[in-house]
N, C-alpha and C positions, 0 to 999 in steps of 0.2 A: 308147845307150838308145833304146828304142822310143818314138816319138812318142805312141802310144796310151796308154802307161803314164804319161806326163807329163800328158796330158789327163785321164785317169781320176783321178790323184791330185788335180789342181787342182779337178776337179768335186766330188770328195768334200769337200775342204776348204771350198769355197764353200758347199756344201749344209749343212755343219755350222755355218758362220757364220750363215746365214739362220735355221737352227733355234735357235741360241742367242739371236738377236735376239728371236724371237717368244716364247721362254720368259722373257724379261726383262719382258714385259708382264704385270703382276700383275692378277688379277681384282679388281675393286673390291668393297669390303665394303659391301653394300647392293644392293637390287634396283630402284632407281628411276633414271630418266634422269639426274638431277643427279649421282648416284654415278658413272655412267659418264663424264659430262662432265668430272669432276675429273681423269681421266687422259688427257685429250685431248693434252697436250704429249708424253706418252710415246708415244701413238699416232702423232702427227704426225712425231716423230723416227724412229719405226719405218718409216713409209711412205717418208720421205726416204731412209733408209739401205737399205731394201729396193730402192728404185729404183736407188740407186748400185751396190749389189752385183749386182743383175740386169744393169745396164749393163756392169759390169766383166766379168761372166761372158760376156755376148753378144760383147763386143769381144775378150775373151781367146780365145773359141771361134774367131772369124774369124782372129785373129792367129796362132793355132797352125796353121791350115790353110796358112799360108805356109811352115811349116817343112818342109824336106826332110832336114836334118841337125841332130840335137840335140847341142849342145856342152855342156861343163861350164858355160860362161858363161850359156847359156840356162837350164840347171837352177838355178843359183844366182840368176839374175835373177828367175826364176819364184818361187823360194822367198822372195826379198826382197818381191815383190808380195804373196804370200799372207801373209807376216808382217804387213804393214801392214793388209791387208783383215781379218785375224783381230782387229785392235784396234777395228774398226768397231762391234761390239756393245757394247764398253765405253763408248766415247765417245757412242754413241747413247743408252744408258741414262742416262749421267750428264747429258746435255743435256736429255733428256725429263723426268727426275725433278726437275730444277732449273729447269724452265720456261724453257729457253733463255737462261739467265744468260750474260752476256758471256764469262766465263772458260770456261764449258762449250762455247760456240760456238767460241772460240779453239782449244780442244783438239780439237774435231771438225774444224775447218779445217786444223789442223796434220796430223792423220791423213790427211785428204783430199789435202793437198799431197804427203805422203809416198807415198800410193797412186798419185797421178798421176805423180809422178816415177819411182816404181818401174815403172809401166807403160811410160813412155818409155824407161827403161833396158832393159826386156825387149825392146822394139821394136828398140832398138839392137843388143842381143845377137843377136837373130834375124837382123837384116840383116847383121851381121858374119859369122855362121856360114853364111849362105845368100846370098852376094853377087850371084849372077847372077839378078836378079829383074825387070828391065826395067820394064814398066808397074806391076808390083806394088810395086817400090821407090818409084816416084813416089806411089802411093796410100798406102804406109806413111809417107812423108815428110809427107803431109797430116795423117795421124793423129797424128804427133809434134807438128805445129803446134797441133792441137786440144788435145793434152795440156798444152802450155805455156800456152795461153790459159786452160785450166781452172785451172792453178796460179795464174795472175794473178788470176782471179776469187776463188779461195780466199783469197789474200792481202787482197784488197779486203774480203771477208767478215769477216776478223779486225778490220780497222779499223771496219767498219760495226757490229760487234757492240756497241761501246761507244756507239754512237749510236742504233741501232735494230735490235732482233733481227729484225723483219719484213724490213728491208732485207738483212740477212745471209741470211735464209731465201730471199729472192728471188734473191740471187746463187747460192746453192746450187742452187736450182731452175733457173736459167739454164744452169748447167753440165750438169745432168741433161738438159735439153732439147737442149743441144748434142750430147750423146752418145747420146741415146735410140735413134736409128736408126743401126745399124752402117754403116760406110762403104760406100757403093755402089761406090766405086773399088776397094776390096779385093775385094768379091764379084765384080765384073766381071773384074778381072785374074785371079782364081782360075779363073773359068770359061773364059777364053781359054787359060789354061795347060793346063787339062784337056782341051781339044779337040785 
């Protein structure tokens, strides 16, 4: 399979995920500021999820640049990641509509754990199908470490949900900050390979 086709399909799915999320934000009934303020939990959950989906898209973009050979393992690992990302609008809406109740935060964290795990599996599949990567392999190993750190923070967010939804939110935000800027190691290694 052509790598461009894999990228195009993934980009299309991620664009649909973001579109579904924004469509879940219902316009408030009323034209006053307090009417708008009532939906702030929905909007906050949307902002958080938009950041996450955007971060996954950016890192997925960089990760696919490392692919020289597309294997069936890469295809299925990519589908696995897209499956979990496709559940983000559902848990985002549920969490926002229920004002970050503990069980909704738990569901959100479980989906994020599955997304992070799926991303790590995709990295592994890419490395297995494209073993000769030198500096790029080292950079990808660092990305895998970040993925497992993220999973740990999500697990902590589940426990924190029953103590403080603000603490859970800060843990989610910490993971977003960790991933906000794509790995410079991957970018640098890709530049060196193309020279």
